[in-house]
C-alpha positions, -999 to 999 in steps of 0.1 A, spaced: 61 -2 586 56 -36 571 83 -61 568 96 -64 533 87 -101 532 51 -94 540 44 -71 510 25 -84 481 52 -75 456 78 -95 475 55 -125 477 47 -122 439 84 -119 431 92 -150 451 66 -170 431 36 -169 454 3 -161 438 -12 -127 441 -36 -124 470 -72 -128 460 -82 -95 476 -58 -76 453 -74 -92 422 -109 -85 435 -102 -49 442 -85 -42 409 -105 -65 386 -120 -36 366 -86 -19 362 -70 -51 350 -99 -57 326 -95 -22 311 -58 -27 307 -64 -60 290 -89 -44 266 -65 -15 258 -36 -40 251 -58 -60 228 -70 -29 210 -34 -18 205 -23 -51 191 -52 -54 166 -48 -17 156 -11 -23 149 -17 -53 127 -45 -35 107 -22 -5 102 6 -28 90 -18 -45 65 -28 -11 52 8 0 47 15 -32 28 -16 -26 6 -6 10 -1 30 -1 -11 16 -27 -35 -7 -1 -51 22 23 -55 42 -4 -72 13 -12 -95 8 25 -103 45 29 -111 44 -1 -134 13 12 -152 29 46 -156 60 31 -172 39 10 -195 19 40 -205 50 60 -213 65 32 -234 33 27 -253 29 64 -259 64 67 -272 60 37 -295 28 51 -309 44 85 -315 73 68 -333 49 48 -355 28 79 -362 57 100 -376 51 110 -412 83 95 -425 74 61 -410 39 63 -424 52 72 -459 78 44 -457 51 19 -447 27 30 -475 55 28 -501 64 -7 -490 30 -23 -486 7 -5 -510 18 0 -546 -14 17 -557 -14 44 -530 3 77 -535 9 107 -513 -17 135 -520 -3 167 -534 -35 187 -528 -53 188 -495 -84 167 -491 -106 195 -478 -106 230 -491 -113 256 -464 -130 287 -476 
């Protein structure tokens, strides 16, 4: 059994550099781990950006929905027959409300 002070982990923990043979033997594995870590980091940031974009679009959709509802209710209010009759009576002296229908359906 090796002495604890001769193992590579003990030497690394004490501040010595990793042996060159260890790096040479595991270079491919270290490269693959590095690529996986970089992929994970970039993927995380792209997902976060997508979430922010989705949240902004939801807020815009909600604002547009409220604007649509307010405009729709305003148009319904202005289109009521009593409001139309009141507007006509105030602004047009020559116009009167028709008693007979415009079109006769046979």
